[in-house]
BAROLO-227635 format. One record per residue: residue in one letter; x, y, z of N, C-alpha, C, O in turn. Coordinates in pm, whole numbers, plus 50000, padded with zeros to 5 digits. Example, Ala and Ser with C-alpha at 12.3 -4.5 7.8 and 13.67 -1.06 7.14 Angstrom:
! BAROLO-227635
A513194943150780512304955050780513204967050780514244966850846S512854977550708513674989450714512905000350787513415011450804
END
This chain:
! BAROLO-227635
X565690176709931565620186609814566790181409760567310173409838X567720183709604568380183709563568920196809487568150204109425X570130198909495570140210109448571630210309358572460202809410X571980215309272573020218809207573280228309073572440232708995X574340229509072574540238208932575500228808811576070217908816X575330240208697575740234208582576610244408509576440255908549X577420243008417578000252608352578520246308244579200236008253X578160253108119578180245307981578920252007966579020262708027X580050246007837581320248007816581430244207704581510232507666X581470258807608582080256507419583040246607401584120246607460X582620236007301583600225107243584370229207167585560227007145X583550236207121584530241806970586000251906973586840255506890X585750254107117587130263507089588170258307162589270263907160X587960247607231589290240207235590060243807330591260242207309X589640249507460589860255807584591540247207632591520235107657X592650253807638593550244307714593170245007907592680254607966X593460236007947592830230608074593140242708139592110244108205X593870252608167594250260308240592960272908249592350276108351X592790278308118591910286808037590390281708117589820288008205X589890266908050588940260808063588450264008187587360269508201X589460259608314589190263508468588850270908521588120270008620X589490285308446589580298608498588110305108451587490312808524X587640300808317586360301208290585400294608335584280299508347X585710282008366584520272908459584340282608595583200282108641X584880287808638584870293008765584300305008785583710307708889X584460314508669583810326108643582380325208648581660332808711X581990314808574580620313308535579930309308665578750312008686X580760302108757579980291108889579890306008966578740309608991X581010315209008581290321809125579900333809039578990338109110X579970337508885578960346108852577300342008882576670350008950X576590329708831575820325508889575090323609011573930326309041X576190317609084575930316409218575290336109294574280340609349X576360340209258576080358709318574760360009245574210370309285X573980353009145572760362909070571460356509117570330360709096X571930343109200571150330709273570420337509396570840347109461X569430331809412568410335709565569410327309696569670315609721X569730340309754570330335309880570140321309959570970313410003X568700321409960568100306110024568510293109967568880283110028X568320296609748568700285709740569870280109739570070268009731X571180293509751572800290609756572860285709868573510275209875X572130291910017572380285810113572360274210139573240268710204X570830265210068570420251210042571940243109995572620234610053X572050248709891572920237409785574590237209841575520230209799X574600248309960576040249309993575910235710089576740226710085X574840235610168574460225810320574870214510210575970209810237X574330209410102574700197910003575920195910005576140185310064X576900201309966578090202409920578410210909806579600210709776X577520219709723577380228309606577820223609519578590229109442X577230206209507577300200609368577650210109216577020220309190X578150207509176578490215409001579050202308914579670192608958X578730204508806579080194408687579270204408573578640214508542X580470197508513580410210208386580390199108251581020188808229X579340206708172578930201908073579340206907937579710218707931X579330199807829579690206807689578660209207590577750200907592X578590218407506577980224007401578660220107290579680213407298X577980225507145578670219007036579460235807009580650235406978X579050244607017579270262106981578470271307064577650267807148X578890287007022578240296107074576860293907039576020291907126X576550294206894574230288306893573990281906976573140286407054X574570268407007573440256707065574050264107235573380258407321X574890272707293575100277007424574180289507442574070295207550X573620292907342572850304307356570880300407360569980308107393X570780286207315569680277307311569700276207450568990283607518X570240270107487570790264207653570110275307751569120274307823X570870284607731570560298607784569780304707782569820314407857X568600302607697567450306807662566390297807738565450301607808X566760285507709565730274907785566030271707943565210264007992X566860275508015566930276108155566060297408204565460301608303X566340301908116565640315308127564340314608126563780323208195X563680307308071562280305008040561550296908158560360298508188X562420288008218561970287208326562440287208454562440277408529X562960301108487563210307208590564230307308644564310313008753X566110296508547566690297808668567450305708582567390307908461X568360310108693569510322208704570740317508600571280306408608X571030326008516572280320908448573650333708423573560345908437X574590327308392575280335208378576510333508265577180323208257X576710345608177577350339608002578520351808074578440362408136X579730341808016581340346408012581610352307882581360348607768X582110361307924583470366107793584480367607828584740374207929X585220362707766586870363907793587140377007730586960381807618X587730381807863588570392907843589300393107755589110403807697X590230386307696591350389607558592460389307600593310394207525X592950383407736594240386507752595030376207714596230379107719X594780364307674595920355207620595690346207525596500345107432X594560338207531594170326907399593170329507314593110326407195X592330335607382590730343607305590410353507279590220360707377X590170359507147589890374007122589150377607252588460370407325X589510391407263588730397507353586870397207317586490397507199X585920396707425584480392507387584060379907391582970376607437X585060370707336584790355207320583430352407412583450357907522X582350345107384581560337607474582260326607492582760321407392X582440320607619582980306707667582380297707724582720285807725X581380302607779580550290407891579560299707952579670311907952X578560292708007577230295808043576820288508205576390277108219X577070298308314576550290408432575440290808446574990300908392X574430282808509573420276708544572900273308686573170262308735X572120282908756571740277008896572890282909011573640291608968X573010280009109572610264309143571100266709189570710276909246X570410257109159568820258209183568250242409204569160234109203X567120237909219567290223109216567110214109121566540217009016X567600201109150568650195909055567230191108951567500189108833X566000189708988565230184308896564960197908760565060197208637X564640208308841564520218408740565780223408644565650230608544X566880218708690568240221308576568350213908473568820216108361X567700201208537567850183708456567240190808329567830192408222X565980194708359564820194408244565330204608143564740206808038X566950213508198567790215108092568490215108039568610221107932X569580205408116570690203508058571000189108087572120185308121X569890180708072570090167208170570500159708073570770149008129X570760158407944571020154607829571980157107770572090150107670X573150167507791574120171407764575250160807827575020153207921X576430161707762577890155007829578700161907910578820174007927X579230152707958580370159308026581500167307963581660167207841X582160173008030583490179907943584540164907968585680164607922
END
């Protein structure tokens, strides 16, 4: 079986590269900590595949969050603290998984990479 994790990033925020990297890292860590230990262990043994994808805006991000949760995937919604370029509480990205690649692709398989 193959496992992966995806991180969905809001394209409309036009985040600077450093900020984007930090937000993606937050989403990856938070989603991993929420996931089943057996799945995380299997994912890590396969190399811990992560894919960063883009969504149009906050509305689309929430649509994918609901779709993921509806099929039992773990999610982590990231809100910025507002110390640098964003207002406090700005929702930046969503981590999904890790979980079976086939299951995650049912939700995010049609999205484009960042």
